[in-house]
N, CA, C and O of each residue as an XYZ file, in Angstrom:
620
protein
N     -12.297     -6.454    -21.175
C     -11.472     -5.469    -21.848
C     -10.324     -6.184    -22.545
O      -9.599     -6.962    -21.925
N     -10.167     -5.922    -23.811
C      -9.080     -6.537    -24.574
C      -7.821     -5.703    -24.358
O      -7.767     -4.529    -24.723
N      -6.818     -6.326    -23.764
C      -5.599     -5.577    -23.516
C      -4.665     -5.688    -24.706
O      -4.713     -6.639    -25.487
N      -3.823     -4.686    -24.811
C      -2.862     -4.664    -25.918
C      -1.782     -5.712    -25.678
O      -1.585     -6.159    -24.548
N      -1.089     -6.102    -26.734
C       0.022     -7.036    -26.555
C       1.049     -6.514    -25.539
O       1.587     -7.286    -24.745
N       1.313     -5.221    -25.568
C       2.290     -4.637    -24.644
C       1.893     -4.904    -23.191
O       2.739     -5.287    -22.382
N       0.625     -4.708    -22.854
C       0.158     -4.907    -21.481
C       0.235     -6.384    -21.105
O       0.688     -6.724    -20.012
N      -0.204     -7.261    -22.006
C      -0.158     -8.697    -21.749
C       1.275     -9.171    -21.545
O       1.553     -9.943    -20.628
N       2.182     -8.712    -22.395
C       3.579     -9.141    -22.306
C       4.263     -8.570    -21.067
O       5.067     -9.254    -20.434
N       3.954     -7.333    -20.719
C       4.497     -6.769    -19.480
C       3.992     -7.547    -18.264
O       4.761     -7.840    -17.348
N       2.707     -7.878    -18.258
C       2.148     -8.654    -17.148
C       2.830    -10.014    -17.050
O       3.103    -10.496    -15.951
N       3.104    -10.631    -18.193
C       3.812    -11.913    -18.198
C       5.219    -11.756    -17.617
O       5.637    -12.558    -16.782
N       5.949    -10.729    -18.055
C       7.310    -10.527    -17.555
C       7.312    -10.297    -16.040
O       8.157    -10.840    -15.328
N       6.377     -9.504    -15.557
C       6.279     -9.260    -14.115
C       5.940    -10.560    -13.394
O       6.515    -10.861    -12.348
N       5.011    -11.327    -13.948
C       4.624    -12.606    -13.336
C       5.812    -13.566    -13.275
O       6.007    -14.249    -12.269
N       6.597    -13.620    -14.336
C       7.791    -14.471    -14.340
C       8.800    -13.995    -13.307
O       9.415    -14.807    -12.616
N       8.971    -12.687    -13.201
C       9.940    -12.121    -12.266
C       9.558    -12.468    -10.825
O      10.437    -12.655     -9.984
N       8.277    -12.554    -10.538
C       7.796    -12.822     -9.180
C       7.604    -14.302     -8.889
O       7.282    -14.668     -7.759
N       7.793    -15.147     -9.869
C       7.539    -16.576     -9.707
C       8.468    -17.173     -8.647
O       9.688    -17.053     -8.757
N       7.898    -17.819     -7.615
C       8.730    -18.359     -6.537
C       9.443    -19.668     -6.890
O      10.439    -20.020     -6.258
N       8.947    -20.374     -7.876
C       9.551    -21.649     -8.263
C       9.915    -21.603     -9.745
O       9.416    -20.763    -10.493
N      10.780    -22.505    -10.148
C      11.181    -22.563    -11.554
C      10.062    -23.149    -12.412
O       9.220    -23.907    -11.930
N      10.074    -22.790    -13.667
C       9.128    -23.345    -14.627
C       9.523    -24.786    -14.959
O      10.694    -25.156    -14.885
N       8.524    -25.586    -15.326
C       8.820    -26.945    -15.781
C       9.390    -26.868    -17.196
O       9.290    -25.836    -17.861
N       9.983    -27.959    -17.643
C      10.540    -27.962    -19.002
C       9.433    -27.804    -20.043
O       9.651    -27.183    -21.083
N       8.242    -28.360    -19.774
C       7.114    -28.187    -20.702
C       6.682    -26.727    -20.776
O       6.389    -26.219    -21.858
N       6.643    -26.050    -19.623
C       6.266    -24.640    -19.603
C       7.320    -23.795    -20.328
O       6.978    -22.885    -21.083
N       8.593    -24.099    -20.094
C       9.666    -23.385    -20.784
C       9.559    -23.572    -22.291
O       9.734    -22.625    -23.059
N       9.271    -24.797    -22.706
C       9.134    -25.086    -24.135
C       7.956    -24.327    -24.734
O       8.055    -23.791    -25.838
N       6.843    -24.281    -24.009
C       5.663    -23.556    -24.493
C       5.958    -22.062    -24.621
O       5.532    -21.423    -25.583
N       6.686    -21.509    -23.652
C       7.034    -20.089    -23.728
C       8.033    -19.817    -24.850
O       7.993    -18.761    -25.481
N       8.914    -20.758    -25.091
C       9.850    -20.603    -26.212
C       9.094    -20.626    -27.547
O       9.439    -19.895    -28.476
N       8.073    -21.462    -27.630
C       7.223    -21.492    -28.830
C       6.528    -20.144    -29.012
O       6.430    -19.632    -30.128
N       6.043    -19.573    -27.901
C       5.418    -18.255    -27.957
C       6.409    -17.221    -28.475
O       6.060    -16.382    -29.306
N       7.639    -17.281    -27.987
C       8.665    -16.334    -28.441
C       8.910    -16.475    -29.943
O       9.050    -15.479    -30.652
N       8.962    -17.709    -30.416
C       9.160    -17.935    -31.854
C       8.009    -17.348    -32.657
O       8.222    -16.732    -33.701
N       6.796    -17.540    -32.168
C       5.626    -16.998    -32.859
C       5.662    -15.476    -32.870
O       5.352    -14.848    -33.883
N       6.045    -14.884    -31.731
C       6.144    -13.426    -31.654
C       7.195    -12.896    -32.624
O       7.016    -11.844    -33.236
N       8.276    -13.626    -32.752
C       9.350    -13.223    -33.653
C       8.915    -13.332    -35.118
O       9.153    -12.425    -35.917
N       8.275    -14.456    -35.455
C       7.909    -14.716    -36.846
C       6.712    -13.907    -37.321
O       6.681    -13.447    -38.463
N       5.720    -13.732    -36.438
C       4.499    -13.055    -36.874
C       3.812    -12.346    -35.710
O       2.749    -12.782    -35.268
N       4.403    -11.256    -35.204
C       3.808    -10.570    -34.058
C       2.409    -10.007    -34.337
O       1.664     -9.709    -33.404
N       2.054     -9.863    -35.616
C       0.732     -9.343    -35.956
C      -0.378    -10.378    -35.754
O      -1.558    -10.026    -35.757
N      -0.012    -11.636    -35.579
C      -1.006    -12.690    -35.334
C      -1.253    -12.827    -33.830
O      -1.260    -13.928    -33.278
N      -1.453    -11.680    -33.190
C      -1.531    -11.609    -31.741
C      -2.639    -12.472    -31.146
O      -2.413    -13.141    -30.139
N      -3.824    -12.474    -31.739
C      -4.940    -13.228    -31.161
C      -4.592    -14.709    -31.037
O      -4.884    -15.326    -30.013
N      -3.983    -15.275    -32.048
C      -3.584    -16.684    -32.014
C      -2.478    -16.908    -30.982
O      -2.537    -17.852    -30.195
N      -1.475    -16.036    -30.992
C      -0.347    -16.160    -30.065
C      -0.830    -16.039    -28.622
O      -0.421    -16.806    -27.750
N      -1.702    -15.070    -28.385
C      -2.193    -14.828    -27.027
C      -2.949    -16.039    -26.495
O      -2.823    -16.375    -25.318
N      -3.723    -16.690    -27.336
C      -4.495    -17.864    -26.922
C      -3.570    -18.941    -26.338
O      -3.841    -19.477    -25.264
N      -2.488    -19.253    -27.040
C      -1.535    -20.248    -26.548
C      -0.787    -19.772    -25.320
O      -0.518    -20.555    -24.409
N      -0.451    -18.493    -25.292
C       0.258    -17.919    -24.151
C      -0.589    -18.001    -22.884
O      -0.100    -18.408    -21.830
N      -1.842    -17.620    -22.989
C      -2.732    -17.651    -21.824
C      -2.917    -19.090    -21.336
O      -2.968    -19.325    -20.129
N      -3.017    -20.047    -22.245
C      -3.131    -21.458    -21.850
C      -1.897    -21.885    -21.054
O      -2.019    -22.600    -20.060
N      -0.728    -21.458    -21.478
C       0.508    -21.775    -20.747
C       0.498    -21.120    -19.367
O       0.834    -21.765    -18.373
N       0.121    -19.866    -19.300
C       0.073    -19.149    -18.024
C      -0.908    -19.825    -17.071
O      -0.603    -20.021    -15.894
N      -2.083    -20.179    -17.582
C      -3.115    -20.782    -16.736
C      -2.722    -22.163    -16.214
O      -3.260    -22.618    -15.205
N      -1.794    -22.827    -16.889
C      -1.395    -24.168    -16.452
C      -0.506    -24.143    -15.201
O      -0.278    -25.184    -14.586
N      -0.010    -22.974    -14.828
C       0.832    -22.819    -13.647
C       0.116    -21.866    -12.688
O       0.093    -20.659    -12.930
N      -0.473    -22.389    -11.595
C      -1.274    -21.544    -10.695
C      -0.536    -20.315    -10.148
O      -1.120    -19.233    -10.079
N       0.722    -20.461     -9.762
C       1.469    -19.319     -9.225
C       1.709    -18.271    -10.312
O       1.561    -17.072    -10.074
N       2.077    -18.733    -11.499
C       2.291    -17.814    -12.609
C       0.992    -17.098    -12.961
O       0.987    -15.892    -13.209
N      -0.108    -17.845    -12.981
C      -1.409    -17.269    -13.316
C      -1.822    -16.204    -12.302
O      -2.308    -15.139    -12.683
N      -1.632    -16.486    -11.021
C      -1.992    -15.514     -9.982
C      -1.149    -14.243    -10.128
O      -1.677    -13.133    -10.066
N       0.161    -14.412    -10.322
C       1.040    -13.252    -10.518
C       0.639    -12.465    -11.762
O       0.626    -11.234    -11.753
N       0.316    -13.186    -12.825
C      -0.082    -12.556    -14.085
C      -1.355    -11.724    -13.890
O      -1.427    -10.578    -14.335
N      -2.348    -12.301    -13.229
C      -3.611    -11.587    -13.017
C      -3.409    -10.325    -12.191
O      -3.999     -9.284    -12.484
N      -2.579    -10.417    -11.164
C      -2.294     -9.246    -10.320
C      -1.611     -8.158    -11.137
O      -1.997     -6.990    -11.078
N      -0.599     -8.547    -11.894
C       0.127     -7.575    -12.719
C      -0.777     -6.979    -13.796
O      -0.728     -5.778    -14.065
N      -1.595     -7.822    -14.404
C      -2.497     -7.361    -15.459
C      -3.481     -6.327    -14.909
O      -3.727     -5.301    -15.544
N      -4.032     -6.594    -13.744
C      -4.972     -5.664    -13.118
C      -4.304     -4.320    -12.845
O      -4.889     -3.266    -13.095
N      -3.078     -4.363    -12.331
C      -2.350     -3.117    -12.056
C      -2.071     -2.344    -13.345
O      -2.235     -1.125    -13.393
N      -1.651     -3.057    -14.379
C      -1.352     -2.394    -15.653
C      -2.616     -1.832    -16.304
O      -2.583     -0.759    -16.906
N      -3.717     -2.551    -16.182
C      -4.986     -2.058    -16.735
C      -5.457     -0.817    -15.986
O      -6.097      0.054    -16.574
N      -5.144     -0.728    -14.685
C      -5.593      0.417    -13.895
C      -4.954      1.724    -14.353
O      -5.501      2.801    -14.114
N      -3.807      1.635    -15.005
C      -3.177      2.842    -15.553
C      -3.426      2.948    -17.052
O      -2.829      3.784    -17.731
N      -4.299      2.110    -17.556
C      -4.691      2.096    -18.973
C      -3.497      1.984    -19.913
O      -3.521      2.506    -21.028
N      -2.471      1.310    -19.460
C      -1.298      1.132    -20.311
C      -0.470      2.387    -20.492
O       0.487      2.394    -21.268
N      -0.832      3.468    -19.773
C      -0.089      4.725    -19.879
C       1.109      4.684    -18.934
O       1.040      5.143    -17.794
N       2.186      4.133    -19.429
C       3.382      3.955    -18.625
C       4.443      4.916    -19.137
O       4.805      4.881    -20.313
N       4.940      5.775    -18.252
C       5.963      6.731    -18.687
C       7.211      6.026    -19.209
O       7.560      4.938    -18.752
N       7.868      6.649    -20.156
C       9.066      6.043    -20.737
C      10.161      5.822    -19.697
O      11.019      4.958    -19.879
N      10.141      6.592    -18.613
C      11.144      6.415    -17.552
C      11.015      5.050    -16.875
O      11.965      4.580    -16.249
N       9.853      4.412    -16.992
C       9.639      3.097    -16.388
C      10.020      1.964    -17.337
O      10.108      0.808    -16.921
N      10.242      2.282    -18.586
C      10.581      1.276    -19.586
C      12.090      1.016    -19.582
O      12.861      1.815    -19.051
N      12.503     -0.100    -20.173
C      13.936     -0.414    -20.169
C      14.725      0.544    -21.054
O      14.249      0.981    -22.102
N      15.924      0.857    -20.617
C      16.821      1.675    -21.431
C      17.683      0.748    -22.286
O      17.784     -0.447    -22.008
N      18.293      1.296    -23.310
C      19.172      0.497    -24.162
C      20.342     -0.057    -23.341
O      20.755     -1.201    -23.533
N      20.863      0.752    -22.439
C      21.991      0.316    -21.606
C      21.571     -0.859    -20.712
O      22.325     -1.821    -20.566
N      20.374     -0.789    -20.113
C      19.892     -1.898    -19.294
C      19.770     -3.167    -20.129
O      20.191     -4.243    -19.705
N      19.197     -3.033    -21.302
C      19.033     -4.203    -22.166
C      20.383     -4.807    -22.536
O      20.537     -6.028    -22.565
N      21.354     -3.950    -22.818
C      22.674     -4.446    -23.200
C      23.357     -5.197    -22.064
O      24.074     -6.168    -22.305
N      23.140     -4.756    -20.833
C      23.804     -5.415    -19.709
C      22.992     -6.569    -19.124
O      23.568     -7.526    -18.605
N      21.681     -6.491    -19.199
C      20.834     -7.490    -18.537
C      20.364     -8.608    -19.453
O      19.907     -9.645    -18.971
N      20.466     -8.422    -20.751
C      20.011     -9.450    -21.690
C      21.137     -9.911    -22.612
O      20.931    -10.132    -23.806
N      22.300    -10.049    -22.050
C      23.441    -10.522    -22.839
C      23.197    -11.975    -23.234
O      22.846    -12.805    -22.396
N      23.385    -12.271    -24.506
C      23.245    -13.649    -24.994
C      24.630    -14.258    -25.163
O      25.628    -13.648    -24.781
N      24.694    -15.435    -25.724
C      25.962    -16.130    -25.897
C      26.982    -15.322    -26.701
O      28.187    -15.449    -26.484
N      26.511    -14.512    -27.606
C      27.444    -13.718    -28.412
C      27.663    -12.322    -27.826
O      28.157    -11.423    -28.507
N      27.287    -12.150    -26.550
C      27.450    -10.902    -25.817
C      26.663     -9.742    -26.401
O      27.026     -8.583    -26.202
N      25.604    -10.039    -27.111
C      24.729     -9.012    -27.670
C      23.283     -9.365    -27.343
O      22.897    -10.526    -27.477
N      22.466     -8.390    -26.916
C      21.048     -8.702    -26.767
C      20.446     -8.906    -28.154
O      20.801     -8.201    -29.099
N      19.560     -9.843    -28.271
C      18.879    -10.063    -29.539
C      17.760     -9.041    -29.635
O      16.993     -8.873    -28.687
N      17.656     -8.357    -30.765
C      16.595     -7.359    -30.912
C      15.770     -7.644    -32.146
O      16.271     -8.125    -33.162
N      14.517     -7.339    -32.033
C      13.553     -7.510    -33.116
C      12.686     -6.268    -33.144
O      12.340     -5.730    -32.092
N      12.334     -5.809    -34.323
C      11.417     -4.681    -34.422
C      12.019     -3.350    -34.034
O      11.278     -2.418    -33.722
N      13.337     -3.224    -34.041
C      13.974     -1.952    -33.733
C      14.455     -1.336    -35.027
O      15.236     -1.943    -35.759
N      13.994     -0.137    -35.311
C      14.286      0.500    -36.584
C      15.104      1.758    -36.361
O      14.587      2.869    -36.478
N      16.367      1.588    -36.044
C      17.245      2.717    -35.776
C      17.298      3.631    -36.993
O      17.460      3.186    -38.129
N      17.157      4.908    -36.717
C      17.238      5.886    -37.787
C      15.932      6.034    -38.558
O      15.887      6.781    -39.535
N      14.889      5.357    -38.157
C      13.593      5.473    -38.823
C      12.560      5.927    -37.797
O      11.800      5.105    -37.285
N      12.520      7.235    -37.485
C      11.666      7.741    -36.419
C      10.174      7.536    -36.652
O       9.394      7.623    -35.704
N       9.756      7.268    -37.885
C       8.335      7.086    -38.142
C       7.877      5.662    -37.826
O       6.678      5.382    -37.836
N       8.816      4.768    -37.548
C       8.452      3.400    -37.190
C       8.800      3.180    -35.730
O       9.930      3.426    -35.311
N       7.829      2.716    -34.957
C       8.012      2.576    -33.520
C       8.715      1.267    -33.178
O       8.337      0.197    -33.654
N       9.725      1.373    -32.359
C      10.413      0.199    -31.842
C       9.550     -0.403    -30.741
O       8.930      0.326    -29.966
N       9.508     -1.705    -30.671
C       8.724     -2.337    -29.625
C       9.654     -3.036    -28.644
O       9.906     -4.237    -28.733
N      10.156     -2.234    -27.699
C      11.116     -2.786    -26.755
C      10.518     -3.879    -25.883
O      11.241     -4.779    -25.455
N       9.220     -3.828    -25.609
C       8.597     -4.877    -24.787
C       8.572     -6.192    -25.556
O       8.817     -7.251    -24.980
N       8.279     -6.134    -26.843
C       8.343     -7.336    -27.670
C       9.766     -7.891    -27.677
O       9.963     -9.096    -27.519
N      10.757     -7.021    -27.858
C      12.159     -7.446    -27.856
C      12.533     -8.125    -26.552
O      13.110     -9.212    -26.550
N      12.203     -7.483    -25.449
C      12.543     -8.030    -24.131
C      11.855     -9.367    -23.923
O      12.474    -10.321    -23.452
N      10.579     -9.440    -24.270
C       9.820    -10.679    -24.063
C      10.425    -11.828    -24.868
O      10.616    -12.924    -24.340
N      10.720    -11.584    -26.119
C      11.317    -12.638    -26.957
C      12.652    -13.079    -26.358
O      12.941    -14.274    -26.291
N      13.461    -12.117    -25.926
C      14.744    -12.445    -25.310
C      14.565    -13.296    -24.055
O      15.275    -14.284    -23.870
N      13.642    -12.928    -23.211
C      13.428    -13.657    -21.953
C      12.870    -15.051    -22.221
O      13.342    -16.030    -21.642
N      11.872    -15.145    -23.091
C      11.208    -16.431    -23.315
C      12.083    -17.443    -24.052
O      11.816    -18.644    -23.991
N      13.109    -16.984    -24.738
C      13.989    -17.926    -25.437
C      15.146    -18.398    -24.557
O      15.956    -19.216    -24.995
N      15.234    -17.906    -23.350
C      16.286    -18.335    -22.423
C      15.965    -19.706    -21.848
O      14.814    -20.143    -21.846
N      17.002    -20.374    -21.362
C      16.817    -21.687    -20.747
C      15.890    -21.572    -19.528
O      15.031    -22.431    -19.324
N      16.054    -20.537    -18.731
C      15.218    -20.300    -17.556
C      14.608    -18.909    -17.655
O      15.179    -17.948    -17.137
N      13.448    -18.785    -18.318
C      12.850    -17.457    -18.502
C      12.569    -16.729    -17.186
O      12.698    -15.508    -17.108
N      12.186    -17.484    -16.156
C      11.899    -16.853    -14.864
C      13.157    -16.217    -14.281
O      13.090    -15.127    -13.713
N      14.294    -16.880    -14.414
C      15.558    -16.320    -13.918
C      15.989    -15.119    -14.754
O      16.518    -14.144    -14.220
N      15.764    -15.190    -16.049
C      16.099    -14.064    -16.926
C      15.252    -12.837    -16.560
O      15.755    -11.714    -16.548
N      13.981    -13.054    -16.264
C      13.088    -11.945    -15.894
C      13.530    -11.295    -14.582
O      13.407    -10.082    -14.409
N      14.041    -12.104    -13.668
C      14.487    -11.570    -12.377
C      15.684    -10.622    -12.525
O      15.948     -9.825    -11.624
N      16.402    -10.693    -13.632
C      17.562     -9.827    -13.873
C      17.177     -8.458    -14.427
O      18.021     -7.566    -14.510
N      15.923     -8.286    -14.803
C      15.504     -7.054    -15.478
C      15.152     -5.964    -14.467
O      14.107     -6.024    -13.818
N      16.018     -4.984    -14.340
C      15.816     -3.925    -13.357
C      14.582     -3.067    -13.672
O      13.960     -2.529    -12.757
N      14.231     -2.936    -14.934
C      13.068     -2.103    -15.253
C      11.782     -2.710    -14.702
O      10.833     -1.979    -14.421
N      11.731     -4.042    -14.540
C      10.529     -4.671    -13.970
C      10.365     -4.272    -12.507
O       9.247     -4.026    -12.053
N      11.449     -4.208    -11.782
C      11.386     -3.771    -10.380
C      10.952     -2.311    -10.305
O      10.136     -1.937     -9.462
N      11.512     -1.486    -11.201
C      11.138     -0.075    -11.254
C       9.643      0.068    -11.559
O       8.950      0.870    -10.932
N       9.160     -0.703    -12.510
C       7.750     -0.664    -12.887
C       6.857     -1.138    -11.743
O       5.808     -0.551    -11.480
N       7.282     -2.210    -11.061
C       6.494     -2.731     -9.946
C       6.436     -1.748     -8.780
O       5.446     -1.713     -8.050
N       7.474     -0.960     -8.603
C       7.449      0.074     -7.557
C       6.551      1.235     -7.957
O       5.932      1.863     -7.099
N       6.476      1.522     -9.234
C       5.699      2.649     -9.739
C       4.197      2.352     -9.754
O       3.394      3.227     -9.430
N       3.812      1.135    -10.124
C       2.390      0.798    -10.298
C       1.530      1.030     -9.048
O       0.484      1.669     -9.165
N       1.911      0.549     -7.872
C       1.047      0.775     -6.704
C       0.860      2.246     -6.369
O      -0.191      2.641     -5.864
N       1.869      3.057     -6.646
C       1.767      4.494     -6.379
C       0.696      5.133     -7.257
O       0.065      6.111     -6.856
N       0.490      4.584     -8.452
C      -0.515      5.122     -9.374
C      -1.926      4.785     -8.912
O      -2.858      5.561     -9.125
N      -2.079      3.631     -8.282
C      -3.399      3.212     -7.805
C      -3.826      4.044     -6.601
O      -5.021      4.220     -6.360
N      -2.848      4.560     -5.839
C      -3.150      5.360     -4.652
C      -3.321      6.832     -4.979
O      -3.679      7.624     -4.107
N      -3.069      7.210     -6.234
C      -3.165      8.628     -6.624
C      -4.596      9.038     -6.839
O      -4.864     10.193     -7.171
């Protein structure tokens, strides 16, 4: 089953949040490259995903966490209520950058016909950090989502 970018990126964020050890500098660099690609050309998903999966697979703990999260997300067919997604206030407080502003991409305020991709924004923000795993651990919506997912499998 080909999963959407949203599901893949959410699974990655959850996997990073659960990672027991820090990423190596090579892994951090590879994830930063992924973030740059997502920023520059998010429509080239197949190419970006190929490199991302190679990076994930190179770290056994990250890969195991990713597979578990991916399976859980696939079980709900990507139908995640908006209450489980990050709020603007959470993003502003949890993804503060050096200039005290979260970096956003793909957000079209005042243009209701164009969908904002908050998962893409969050992923790019996390992957461009010095320690993406530590940045992911600060995201409260990931904990909320992880608490919600098992309840859906038991329903």
